C-alpha positions as CSV (number, residue, x, y, z in Angstrom):
1,M,-79.2,5.8,-73.7
2,S,-76.7,3.7,-75.3
3,N,-78.2,4.0,-78.9
4,L,-78.5,7.9,-78.8
5,K,-75.6,10.0,-80.3
6,I,-74.8,12.7,-77.1
7,D,-72.3,15.3,-78.0
8,L,-69.9,15.7,-75.5
9,N,-70.0,18.9,-75.2
10,L,-73.2,19.0,-73.3
11,F,-71.6,17.7,-70.2
12,V,-68.8,20.1,-70.4
13,V,-72.1,22.4,-70.1
14,F,-73.2,20.6,-67.0
15,E,-70.1,20.4,-65.6
16,A,-69.8,24.5,-65.4
17,I,-73.1,24.9,-64.4
18,Y,-73.2,22.4,-61.5
19,S,-69.7,24.5,-60.4
20,Q,-70.6,27.7,-61.2
21,Q,-74.2,27.5,-60.1
22,S,-74.9,29.6,-62.4
23,L,-75.7,30.1,-66.1
24,T,-74.2,33.3,-66.6
25,R,-70.6,32.3,-65.1
26,A,-71.0,29.1,-66.4
27,A,-70.7,30.6,-69.8
28,G,-67.9,32.6,-68.6
29,V,-65.7,30.0,-67.9
30,L,-66.7,27.9,-71.4
31,H,-66.0,31.5,-72.8
32,V,-69.4,31.4,-75.0
33,T,-72.5,33.4,-74.7
34,Q,-75.3,32.7,-72.1
35,P,-77.9,31.8,-74.7
36,A,-75.5,28.7,-75.6
37,V,-75.2,27.3,-72.3
38,S,-79.0,27.8,-71.8
39,S,-79.3,25.9,-75.6
40,S,-76.9,23.1,-74.1
41,L,-78.9,22.9,-70.7
42,A,-82.4,22.6,-72.8
43,K,-80.6,19.3,-75.0
44,L,-79.0,17.5,-71.8
45,R,-83.0,18.1,-70.0
46,A,-84.4,16.7,-73.3
47,I,-81.4,13.5,-72.9
48,F,-82.6,13.0,-69.2
49,D,-86.0,13.7,-69.1
50,D,-85.0,15.8,-65.7
51,P,-84.7,19.7,-64.9
52,L,-80.9,19.2,-64.1
53,F,-80.7,22.7,-61.8
54,V,-83.2,24.7,-60.6
55,R,-83.2,28.0,-60.2
56,S,-83.4,29.7,-56.4
57,P,-81.8,32.7,-54.9
58,S,-78.6,30.8,-54.1
59,G,-78.4,30.0,-57.9
60,M,-79.3,27.3,-60.1
61,N,-79.5,24.3,-57.7
62,P,-79.1,20.7,-58.4
63,T,-81.5,17.9,-59.1
64,P,-81.0,14.6,-57.5
65,L,-80.4,13.3,-60.6
66,A,-77.7,15.9,-61.4
67,R,-75.8,15.2,-57.9
68,Q,-75.9,11.5,-59.1
69,L,-74.4,12.0,-62.4
70,I,-71.9,14.5,-61.3
71,S,-69.4,12.2,-60.2
72,T,-69.1,9.9,-63.3
73,V,-69.5,13.1,-65.9
74,R,-66.3,14.2,-64.2
75,E,-64.6,11.3,-64.5
76,S,-65.2,10.7,-67.6
77,L,-64.0,14.1,-68.8
78,K,-61.0,13.7,-66.6
79,S,-60.3,10.3,-68.1
80,L,-60.4,12.1,-71.6
81,D,-58.3,15.0,-70.8
82,N,-55.8,12.3,-69.6
83,C,-55.9,10.1,-73.0
84,V,-55.1,13.6,-74.9
85,V,-52.4,14.6,-72.2
86,A,-51.1,11.2,-72.2
87,R,-50.5,11.1,-75.6
88,I,-48.9,14.8,-75.8
89,G,-46.6,14.0,-73.3
90,F,-44.8,16.6,-71.0
91,D,-41.9,18.5,-71.4
92,P,-41.3,20.1,-68.1
93,A,-38.6,22.4,-69.8
94,T,-40.8,23.8,-72.7
95,S,-44.5,23.6,-70.2
96,K,-46.0,26.7,-69.7
97,R,-48.6,24.7,-67.2
98,T,-50.1,25.7,-64.2
99,F,-50.1,23.5,-61.5
100,R,-52.7,24.4,-58.8
101,L,-51.8,22.7,-55.4
102,H,-53.9,22.1,-52.2
103,A,-51.3,22.4,-49.4
104,T,-51.1,22.9,-45.2
105,E,-49.3,25.7,-43.9
106,N,-46.5,23.1,-42.6
107,A,-45.9,22.0,-46.2
108,E,-45.8,25.7,-48.0
109,L,-43.1,26.6,-45.4
110,I,-41.0,23.1,-45.2
111,L,-41.4,22.4,-48.5
112,L,-42.1,25.2,-51.3
113,P,-38.5,27.3,-51.5
114,E,-36.6,23.7,-52.2
115,L,-39.6,23.4,-55.0
116,L,-39.4,26.9,-56.4
117,K,-36.0,26.2,-56.7
118,K,-35.6,23.0,-58.8
119,L,-38.8,24.5,-60.9
120,A,-36.7,27.6,-61.3
121,I,-33.9,25.2,-63.0
122,L,-36.2,22.6,-65.0
123,A,-39.4,23.8,-66.0
124,P,-38.9,27.5,-66.1
125,G,-41.6,28.1,-68.6
126,T,-44.6,26.5,-65.6
127,N,-46.6,29.0,-62.6
128,L,-47.5,26.8,-59.2
129,E,-50.9,28.5,-58.0
130,V,-51.0,26.8,-53.8
131,V,-54.2,27.0,-52.2
132,F,-55.5,26.2,-48.9
133,M,-59.3,24.8,-48.2
134,D,-61.1,22.5,-45.5
135,R,-59.4,19.3,-45.6
136,R,-63.6,17.5,-46.4
137,E,-63.7,19.6,-49.6
138,V,-60.5,18.5,-51.1
139,P,-61.4,14.9,-52.5
140,F,-64.4,16.9,-54.1
141,E,-61.9,19.7,-55.8
142,L,-59.0,17.1,-57.2
143,A,-62.4,15.1,-58.5
144,S,-63.6,17.5,-60.2
145,G,-59.8,18.9,-61.4
146,N,-60.2,22.6,-59.6
147,I,-56.7,21.3,-57.8
148,D,-53.8,18.7,-59.7
149,L,-52.7,17.7,-56.4
150,A,-53.3,17.8,-52.5
151,I,-50.4,17.9,-49.6
152,D,-52.0,17.1,-46.3
153,A,-51.7,14.8,-42.9
154,P,-52.8,11.3,-43.4
155,L,-56.5,12.4,-42.1
156,L,-57.3,13.2,-45.7
157,S,-58.8,9.6,-46.6
158,H,-61.2,8.8,-49.2
159,P,-61.4,5.6,-51.8
160,E,-61.1,7.6,-55.5
161,L,-57.4,9.0,-54.0
162,I,-53.9,8.0,-54.4
163,S,-51.5,8.9,-51.7
164,Q,-47.5,8.7,-50.9
165,P,-46.2,10.0,-48.2
166,I,-43.9,13.1,-49.1
167,F,-42.6,14.1,-45.5
168,A,-42.1,13.4,-41.7
169,D,-40.8,15.6,-38.9
170,D,-40.3,15.8,-35.3
171,Y,-41.8,17.9,-32.7
172,A,-39.6,20.2,-31.0
173,C,-40.2,23.4,-28.1
174,V,-39.3,26.6,-29.0
175,M,-38.9,29.9,-27.5
176,R,-37.2,33.0,-27.1
177,K,-33.4,33.0,-26.4
178,A,-33.6,34.9,-22.9
179,H,-36.4,32.2,-22.3
180,P,-35.7,31.0,-18.6
181,L,-36.0,27.8,-19.8
182,S,-33.4,28.4,-22.5
183,K,-30.4,27.6,-20.4
184,S,-31.3,24.5,-19.4
185,T,-32.8,20.8,-20.4
186,L,-36.3,21.2,-20.6
187,N,-38.7,18.4,-18.6
188,L,-42.1,17.6,-18.5
189,E,-43.0,19.5,-15.3
190,A,-41.7,22.9,-16.8
191,F,-43.3,22.2,-20.3
192,I,-46.3,21.4,-18.1
193,N,-46.7,24.7,-16.5
194,S,-45.4,26.7,-19.1
195,R,-48.1,29.2,-21.2
196,H,-48.4,27.6,-24.7
197,V,-49.4,28.8,-28.2
198,H,-50.6,26.2,-30.7
199,V,-51.0,26.5,-34.0
200,S,-53.9,24.7,-35.5
201,S,-55.6,25.6,-39.4
202,R,-59.0,24.5,-37.4
203,L,-60.9,26.4,-35.3
204,S,-61.0,24.0,-32.2
205,G,-59.8,20.9,-31.5
206,S,-56.9,19.1,-29.9
207,G,-53.2,18.5,-31.9
208,H,-50.6,15.9,-31.3
209,I,-49.2,17.0,-28.7
210,D,-52.0,17.2,-26.6
211,L,-52.6,13.6,-27.5
212,A,-49.1,12.6,-26.7
213,L,-49.5,14.2,-23.1
214,R,-53.3,13.0,-23.1
215,S,-51.5,9.3,-22.7
216,I,-49.4,10.1,-20.2
217,G,-52.2,11.7,-18.3
218,Q,-50.5,15.0,-18.6
219,Q,-52.6,18.4,-20.1
220,R,-50.9,21.6,-21.2
221,R,-52.5,25.5,-20.7
222,I,-52.7,26.8,-24.3
223,A,-52.9,30.1,-23.7
224,L,-52.9,31.5,-27.0
225,R,-54.1,29.2,-30.0
226,L,-53.3,30.8,-33.9
227,Q,-53.9,29.7,-37.2
228,H,-51.0,30.7,-38.6
229,Y,-47.0,30.3,-38.1
230,A,-46.5,33.9,-39.4
231,A,-47.3,35.6,-36.0
232,L,-45.4,33.4,-34.3
233,P,-41.7,34.5,-34.0
234,A,-42.6,37.9,-32.6
235,L,-45.0,36.7,-30.2
236,L,-42.3,34.8,-28.9
237,N,-39.6,37.1,-29.1
238,Q,-42.2,39.4,-26.7
239,S,-43.0,37.1,-24.3
240,D,-42.3,33.8,-22.2
241,F,-44.6,31.4,-24.0
242,I,-43.3,28.5,-25.7
243,A,-45.1,26.4,-28.6
244,A,-44.4,22.8,-30.0
245,I,-44.0,22.8,-33.3
246,P,-42.4,20.8,-36.2
247,S,-38.6,21.4,-35.7
248,S,-38.4,21.8,-39.5
249,I,-40.1,24.6,-39.0
250,A,-38.3,26.0,-36.1
251,T,-35.5,25.9,-38.6
252,H,-37.2,28.2,-41.0
253,W,-37.8,30.7,-38.4
254,Q,-34.3,30.4,-36.7
255,L,-35.8,29.8,-33.6
256,P,-34.5,28.5,-30.3
257,S,-35.6,24.9,-29.4
258,R,-35.6,22.1,-27.4
259,A,-36.0,18.3,-27.1
260,L,-39.9,17.1,-26.1
261,P,-39.6,15.7,-22.7
262,F,-41.9,12.9,-23.7
263,D,-42.5,10.4,-26.6
264,S,-44.5,11.9,-29.8
265,P,-45.4,10.9,-32.6
266,K,-44.2,13.1,-35.9
267,L,-45.8,15.0,-37.9
268,E,-46.5,13.6,-41.4
269,L,-47.7,14.9,-45.0
270,R,-48.7,12.6,-47.4
271,L,-49.0,13.7,-51.5
272,F,-52.7,13.3,-52.7
273,R,-53.4,13.2,-56.4
274,H,-57.2,11.2,-57.8
275,K,-57.0,8.1,-59.5
276,S,-58.6,9.6,-62.8
277,V,-55.4,11.7,-63.2
278,S,-53.2,8.6,-62.3
279,H,-51.4,8.3,-65.6
280,D,-51.2,12.2,-66.3
281,P,-47.1,12.7,-67.0
282,A,-47.0,16.7,-65.7
283,L,-48.3,15.5,-62.2
284,L,-46.8,12.1,-62.1
285,W,-43.4,14.5,-63.0
286,L,-44.3,17.0,-60.3
287,G,-44.8,14.2,-57.5
288,E,-41.6,12.7,-58.3
289,L,-40.3,16.1,-57.9
290,L,-42.1,16.9,-54.8
291,T,-40.3,13.4,-53.8
292,Q,-36.9,14.7,-54.6
293,V,-37.4,17.7,-52.3
294,Q,-38.1,16.0,-49.7
295,N,-35.1,14.1,-49.6
296,T,-32.9,16.6,-49.9
297,L,-34.6,18.3,-46.1
């Protein structure tokens, strides 16, 4: 293999087929014809003496060899891109780049408003796409370049990722203005005996508050579980539910809040990037901008 002269564009095609699981979709992404993709795949099969992809009802499934190759191919392609980016440099004032981030809903509510203000002033030609995906998919999506950066909890861990703290926030208890508990200091008994709304993107499982209560031998009643914060203000205003949420979100929704009557860990968010983009000047600039945003909150 080391003596072969291989067209690097073949690996671009390989990555597109792997990602799209379809020759037709790969051709669309690459802006070439399907016969051109098929021809490139035939050359790759000859080079590696392996079919690489096998047609099935679900699409073009990678062979074990293709699965073994994909990480190296993606990292190599990203490194080549970085060489070009580093040579060209990054000028936020003139850039037309679109940044794609994975962010939790907490990060969207807390960080995005200030980030957008700064981008409008410093990089008015840039665009931002914010997506949310299963935490287990994030390392793969960062490695493939489908997303540039990720803002998530410290639970997101992978040896190929670099991370830095981006935000920390206390939890507070929120309720409607006329709630029976709103006129006095909130004590542990009242907190435990109330009906709680728990907001989590996960389908099941405990949150920070439940773990903190468990550590002191207590348990709350979760009467309502939500995956998003959007409905929370209206639900609280029309009921005697209470909710323990990050203080910054309580401020965002202008909800009356009380200090928790027990110790609870902070909400922590970290900024993640893949090692292969550690020298991308545009992403380094955006990471620094997010740090500045955090410092203003």
